N, C-alpha and C positions, 0 to 999 in steps of 0.2 A: 504493500500500500504506500510505501514511501515515495513512489513515483507519481502518485495521484495528482499532486499539485506542487509546482515549484515554489520557491521562497519569494513572496512578494516584497520582502524587505531587502532584497539584494538587487544591485543595479546591473551586474554583468550577467548576461545570459548567452554568451557565445557558445553555439552548439558544438564547436570543435574543441576549443580550449577549456570551456567550463570554468574559467577563472571567475571567482566570486568575491566581491567586496561588499560588506554589509554596511547599511546606513540605518541610523535610528530614525523612528518617527516619534516626535516629541508631543504631538497633539492627537486628539481623537480624530479618526478618519471622517471624511465628509459623509459617507453613508450612515455611519452610526450617529453623527451629530444631527443629521436630518431626521433620523428615526426618533431620536430624543426629542427634538423640537416638535415633531408630529404626535408625540405622546404614545408612540408604538413601543418604545423602550422606556421603561420606568421601573420603580421599585415594585417588587412582586412579580415581575416578568423575567424569566430566565433567558440568557443569551449565550449562544455558542458561536465563536469566531472560527470559521473553517479556513485554514491557511492563515493563521494569526501572526506569522512572522515572529518578531520578538515580543509580541503580546502587549503592544501599546494600548489597543482598545480594551483588552481584558483588564489591564491595570486601571485604566481610566474609569471603566464601569464599576469596578470594585470599589474605587475611591468614592463613587457616588452611592455606595451601598446597594448596588444592583448585582444580582447573582450572575456571574459570567465565567466562562471557561473557553478554552481554545485548543486547537491542534495545528501543528505545522510539521512538515516532513523533515525540516532541518533543525529547528530550534525546540520543537516539542514532539518528536516522533513517537514518544511513549505515551503521550497524552491520549486519553480515551475520547473517542468520538461519541458524544452523548447527545441524545435528543434534547431540544430546548424549545421554548415558546417561539423565540426569534433566532434564526441562524443568519449570520452575516457572511457573505462571500464577496469580500471587498478587494478589488484590483487583483484578482486571481486569474480570471478567465483571460485577461490580457496576456499573461506571461507563460501560458501553456502552449508549447509549440505544436504538439500533436492534437489534431481536432478530435480524435476519438478519446484521448485522455481528458481533453477539455470538457467534452460532453459527460464523461464519467464523473468528473468532479462536480459538475452542476447537478447531476442526478443524485449523487451521494449527499451533497449539501441540502438539497430539497427534501430528501428522505428523512433528514434529522429534524426538520422544522415542524413543530406542532401546529403553528398558526401562520408564521410569516417567514419568507426568505427575502432578505435584503441583498440585492446584487449591485455592485459598483464596478464600473469599467472606465477605462480612459476613452474619451471620444475626441480629444484634441489631435491636431495633425502636426506632423513633423517630418523632416527629411530622413530617409534611411534606405538601406539596401533591401530589396525585396527578398523575403525568405519564407517559403511555404505560403500560407495565406496571410502573412503579416510582414513586419519589417524588422531589420536589425539596426539599432541606433548606432551612433558613433562609438559608444562604449561597449558595444557588443550585446546589448540587451534586446531580447526578442519582445516585440509588442504586436499584439493583434488589436488594431484600432477599429472600433465599431462606430457606425452611425446610430442615432437613436432608434430609427426605424428598424435597422438590421438587428439591434439588440432585442427589441420587442419580438420580432418575428422569430429569432433564434430561440428565445426562451419559450415562446408559445409552441414552436415545433417540437422542442425536446420535452417540455413538461405538460403540454396539452392545456395550459392555462394562459389566458390573456393577462399579462402583467399591467400594473399601473405605473406610468412614468411619474416619478416623484421629483426629479431634477435632471439636468443634463448628465447622462451617464449613470443615473441611479434609478432603479426600478424596485417596486414592491411586488412580490408574488404571494398572494394570500391563499391559504389552504382551503378556505370555505367562503361562500358568498356572503354569509352573515357578517364575518369579520371585514370583508371588503366593503360591504354596504355601510357598516359602522364607521369605517375610516372616511368614506365619502360624505357621510352625514356630518362628521367632524369638520371636514373642509367646507361644507355648505353652511352649516348652522353656527359654527364658531366664528364666522366672518363678522357676524353682528353681535355686539356685546349684550344686546337685550335678551339673547338666548343664554347668556352666561353670567347671570347675576352672581353665581358662586365664584366665578373667576374674578369679577370686580372686587368682591370682598376679600378674596385671598391676596390679590395684588395690593390692595390698600393696607393690609396687615404685614406684608412681607418687608423685612428690613432692607434687603438688597434693592427692592423696588422703590422703597421710600427714598433711599439715597439717589437713585436714578432720577426720580421725579424732581428732587432738589437741584440736581445738576441741570436737568432740562430747563427748570425755571430760571436758573442763573444764566444759562447760555441763550435762552430765548428760542430754543429749537431742540429737536430730539438729538441727544448725543450719539456720536458714531461709536462703533464697536471698540475702536482703539482708544477712545476717550474715557471708557468706563471699564474698570477691571472685572466687574461682575456681569458684563454683558452676556457672555455665553451661559452663565447660570440662569439669567432671566429667560433666554431663548429656550433652554431645556425645561424650565418650569412653566412658562406661559405660552410657548408656541412661537411661530415664525415672526419675523420683524414687523410686518404690517399690523398684526394683532398687538404686539408689544407697543407700537406707536399709538394705537387707538386707546389702549389701556392707560398709557402715560398721559395723553391729552385729556382723557376723561378725569384722571386724578388731578390734573392741573386746574381744569375748569370747574371741578366739583359740580358738574351738571349731569343729570341722568342721561346716559347715552342710549336713549330708546329709539329704535327704528320706527319709521312710519308704517302704516298699514301696508302700503305698497312695497316697502322694503321687506317686510315679513313674507308677504305673498311671493315676492321675487325669489327669496331664499328657498322656499319650498319647491317652487317650480324648477329652479336651477338644480337642486338636489335630485329631483326625480329625473330630470333630463340627463344629469351626470350618470345616474344608474343605467339608463338606457344606452348611453354612449359606451359604457363599459360592458354592455351585454348582460346586465343583471336585472332580475325582477325586483320591483320595489318590495321592501320588507313589509310584514304586517304592520298596520298602523299602531298596534299596541306596543311595538318595540321602540317607536320614536319618542323623543322627549315630550313630557306632558304639555308644555307650552306649544309645541308644534301640533300636537293632536287637537288642541283647542283652536288653533289657527285654521287648520284644515276644515274643521266643522263650521267655523264662522265664515270663512271665505268661499267655500265650495259646497258645503252641506254634506258631501260624502268624499271619501278617499278616492273612489273610482272616478269621480268627476275631475279631481285634481290631477290624477294620472293621465286622463284623456287630454286635458289641456296641455300637460307637459309634452305629450306625444305630438300635439299640433305644433308646439314650439319647435320640436326637432324637425318636423316636416318643413317648417319655415326656413331652416338653415339653408336649404337649396333653392330658395326663392329670392333672387336679387331685389325684386321690388319690395318684398316684405322687409328685408334688411335695410334698404335705403329709407323706407318710411319710418322704421324704428329709429334709425340714426337721426333723421330730421326732427324727431319728437323729443330727443334728449335735451336735458337742461344743462348738461356739463359737456366739456370738450370743445374742440375746434374742428369745424367741418370745412374741408377743402373739396374741390370738385370730385376727387376719387376716393378720399379717405376721411375717417374721423380720428382725431388725435385726442387722447385723454391720459392724464396722469394716473399712475397706479392707485393713488389714494382715492380717486373718484370713479374707478371702474364699478364699484358696487352701487353707484348712483345711476348707472346706465340702465336703460330698459332691459327687461329680462332676456329678450332674444339676443341682445349684444353681449350680455354677461355670459350666456351659454356659448356664444361663438368664441369669446376669449378663453373660456374653460376648455373648449374643444381644442384650441391651439396649445394650451398648456398640457393637454393629454399627449401631444406629440413630443414636446421638448421638456416637460416637467416644470417645476417651479424655477423661475428666473428672478433674480434681483434686479428688475428693470425699473426705469423711471416713467416711460411713456409707452402706451399701447397704441398702435396705429392699425385701425380696422378698415379694410377696404369696404366700400359701400355696396359691393356685390356679395359680400360675405365669404369670398373665396380665399382670403389671406389675412393674416394678422402678423404685424411686426412688433417685436419687443425691442424698444430703443433704450440704450443705456448711455447716459450722459455723464460728463465730468462735472461734479459739484452742482447738481441741479438747483439746490436751494441757494447756494452762496454766490455762484457765478451769475452775473446778470444776463449773460448770453452763453450758456454752457455749450461746449462742443460735443458732438456725437462721438462716442468711443466705439460702440458696437451695435450692430443691428442683427437680430435673429428673426428671419422672416419664415413664417410657417404657411405652407400651401395646403389648405384644408382638404380639397378633394383628393389629393394624392397622399396626404398624411406625411409629407416630407418637409424639410426645412433647409435653409441656407444661412450662412453667417458672413457678414461683411464687417471687417475690422478697420477702424479709422484711427486707432491709437497712435500709429506712426505717421499718419497723414499730416502734411504740412498745411493743408487747407481743408479741414473737415467742415461738414455742415454745422450750423449753430441754430439756437432757438431764439425767437422773438415772441413777445406777447405771452409770457409764461402764465399770466393770470387766466388766460382763456382755457388752459389745460386742467386747471384745478377747480374745486368747488369753492364758493365764497367763504366757507368756514375753515379753509386751509390756513395754517398758522401764518404763512407769509403772503397771503393773497393781497393784502393792502400794499405791501412793499412792491410786489410785482406790478400791481395796477398803477401805482404812482410812477414807477419807472416808465411804463408804456405811455402814460399821459405826458411825461416830460419829453420823451422821444417824439411823440406825435406833435407836440407843440413846436418842436424844432424841425418838423417835416422830414425826419430821418427814415421813418418806416414806409414812406411812400416812394423811396428811392428804389431803382431796380437793382438786381444782383447783390442783395445783402444777405443771401442765405448761407454764405460761407464766410469763414473767419477772416481771411485776408482781405476780401473785398469790403467787409464791414470795418475792419481796422483802417483801411485806406480812406473810406468815407469819413470816419471820425477825425482822422488826421487832416484831411482836406478842409473839413469844416471847423477845425480847431476846437474839437469837443473831447472831453475826457470823461471816463467813467471810473469812479472810485467806489467799488462795490456796486450798490444800486443807486449811487448818487451821480447825477449828471451835471457836469460843469461845462458851460459854453462860454468861451472867452468873448466872442463877438457880441452876444446879446446879454451876457451876465445872467442867463437863466439858470437857476439851480432848482433841483428837486431834492428835498430832504427826506431822510428816513431816520428811524431810530438808530442810534449808534450800534446797538448789538445786532441789528439785522443787516446793516449795510457795510460793516467792516469786514 
């Protein structure tokens, strides 16, 4: 069995020399970190790390008082392969050269999982010499690089189960439909804090969260991960970053974060549509949270009626006229001739049909830490746009675009990080909801630039042309403060938001 899986913590995989140099992993792996954030790994849940290397994930989980064990052919060859609630197969399938051994490792890991198999692979691209169905890197490491679609199709072909894409290169394979439906319910209903009064209470009492709120109040914005030592602890305890931000803003404002009737209705329809997209039957109404059962009765009268409406929404995904009409009715976002742009904080304010389209796109690429979603008005594509310093830069430049093609369930990535002249944003307030923390700052900036007739100029969509225009007009930007030498026009913002 020692040939079942190579060592994921070794960098050299030369099939001739087999020279190996070990490197340490000092932090928890991304697949386990995500499973922690999603609440799938927690106290009371056992975890087995298949191909654990030097055991970094095992040690980390044990430090969190989570029952964990692992096996590795090089560092823990005598370790027992024991069944566990959750089995992690992280960055193992990439380094197995023989396709048959790769499939055997996948099947063995899946057989040990009682409830969930978490699979993580590399999906990034790099130069290398072709070897088998993969590449040899410059240091002799074998790497089988997957696309997201290829990974899903491979797992489905081997295991006979359609996995859920959790993030780029990370998928969840649930052993039963009930657990899968429960996870999807968490994704749908935990988006709105009015379904999680218990979470609000827990957040308000948590000492790490209290200090985070104090820092947010001092900064006048949500702190970044590197600005707060306990950030990862908050992610593990309270879920992904968007939820953490909403919890923090709720605590700052001290105002009940209750969704409107339409918001509740939208959540339920989105959840039911998510189930259909994953090929699952809606669970019995009795297993849903009590507040959801009450909403179903109030909004539709019967569960069957709600399910029928969700099916109609799914049918609308293929109707461009329905998608365009839905986009035209939205109260948030910026509509251009072919696309709707909306900040991630406002996606939940979109009409239900558009929310389902965005969810369908995340089903292809998983969870992305994006800034702006760009939804084509025919409903056939969604781009997730990642900008540099969206809040703090008055005109942030585009770093990366992940475009998902929904009919084909494929995606492409365009990287602008090294570009000398990347696209930039204007009129940021049009992308967010009026209650966004920096909305007034963004709006004041746009008003000042409009007064100077800057935004009516052509060819300002890229950084260098914009800089040349400002230089020609003798205008400077200091944060979100506009200084015009010729007219002495200034637009002032609060210091903490414009510096």
